[in-house]
C-alpha positions in Angstrom: -44.6 22.3 2.1 -41.0 20.2 2.2 -38.8 23.0 3.4 -40.2 22.8 6.9 -38.7 19.4 7.3 -34.8 19.1 7.2 -35.0 15.4 6.1 -38.3 14.6 4.7 -39.2 11.0 4.6 -40.7 8.9 1.5 -44.0 8.5 3.3 -44.4 12.6 3.8 -43.4 12.8 0.3 -46.0 10.5 -0.7 -48.9 12.0 1.5 -47.8 15.5 0.3 -48.3 14.1 -3.4 -51.5 12.3 -2.7 -52.7 15.9 -1.2 -51.7 18.1 -4.2 -52.2 15.6 -7.1 -55.8 16.9 -7.8 -54.1 20.5 -8.7 -51.4 19.0 -11.1 -52.1 19.4 -14.7 -51.0 16.7 -17.5 -48.3 18.2 -19.8 -50.1 16.3 -22.8 -53.6 17.1 -22.7 -53.7 19.8 -20.3 -56.4 18.2 -17.9 -56.2 18.6 -14.1 -57.0 16.3 -11.2 -54.4 13.7 -12.1 -54.7 10.2 -10.0 -51.7 7.9 -9.0 -51.8 4.6 -9.7 -49.4 2.4 -7.1 -47.3 -0.1 -8.6 -45.6 -2.3 -6.8 -42.5 -2.8 -9.6 -41.9 0.9 -9.6 -38.8 2.2 -7.6 -38.9 5.4 -6.2 -35.2 6.0 -6.2 -34.9 6.4 -2.6 -31.7 3.7 -1.6 -32.7 1.0 0.7 -29.9 0.6 3.6 -28.5 -2.6 3.3 -25.6 -4.7 5.5 -22.0 -4.3 4.4 -20.7 -7.3 3.0 -17.3 -7.3 4.6 -18.4 -6.4 8.4 -22.7 -6.5 8.5 -23.0 -3.0 9.7 -25.3 -1.0 7.8 -24.1 0.9 5.1 -25.1 4.5 5.3 -27.9 5.9 2.7 -25.8 8.8 1.6 -23.0 6.3 0.4 -25.8 4.5 -1.2 -26.5 7.7 -3.2 -22.9 8.0 -4.2 -22.4 4.5 -5.3 -25.9 2.4 -5.8 -23.9 -0.8 -6.5 -21.6 -0.8 -3.6 -21.0 -3.7 -1.5 -19.1 -2.2 1.2 -19.1 0.6 3.6 -16.5 3.2 3.9 -14.2 1.1 6.0 -14.2 -2.0 4.5 -13.9 -0.2 1.3 -10.6 1.8 2.5 -9.4 -1.9 3.7 -9.9 -3.4 0.2 -8.4 0.1 -1.5 -5.2 -1.2 0.7 -5.1 -4.6 -0.8 -6.0 -6.2 2.4 -9.2 -8.6 2.8 -11.9 -7.4 5.4 -12.4 -9.5 8.2 -15.4 -11.0 7.4 -14.1 -12.2 4.2 -10.6 -13.8 5.7 -9.9 -17.3 5.0 -7.8 -19.2 7.7 -5.2 -22.2 7.2 -7.2 -25.2 8.3 -3.6 -26.6 9.7 -2.5 -23.5 12.2 -5.5 -21.1 11.9 -3.2 -18.0 10.5 -4.9 -15.8 8.0 -4.3 -16.9 4.3 -2.5 -14.3 2.2 -2.4 -13.9 -1.5 0.4 -14.3 -3.8 1.2 -14.6 -7.6 1.7 -17.9 -9.2 5.4 -18.0 -11.0 4.4 -20.2 -13.9 2.4 -19.3 -17.3 -0.4 -16.6 -16.8 -0.1 -14.7 -13.5 -2.5 -16.2 -11.4 -2.9 -16.0 -7.5 -3.0 -18.4 -4.9 -3.6 -18.5 -1.0 -1.0 -19.6 1.4 0.1 -19.6 4.8 2.6 -17.3 5.9 3.1 -19.4 9.2 3.2 -22.7 7.9 3.7 -22.3 4.1 0.9 -24.3 3.1 -1.0 -23.4 0.1 
């Protein structure tokens, strides 16, 4: 029955399961006529669309299926992979308004600080 739909919704899958549940047989005891109990804590395994942390656009469900813990859409992730900061997460200089950049500090263990390339403020 699911083959008729190219992209069955979770509601369709649930309704078909309810309709055919009485035909299923328990693998442990062999009893037929199984019943389903709804559990609000149960995760059906279908990822929920969520907003991108970088641009607030919806992350496609296909991406969430591949990368369930991702916080970014593909475009923002590509920006991060190039070493840049997504636009929504950028910080600006309080003096001149230029986008702040990262640089390594020269003393001790390598740590990073934000600086303004326009006015040199750290």
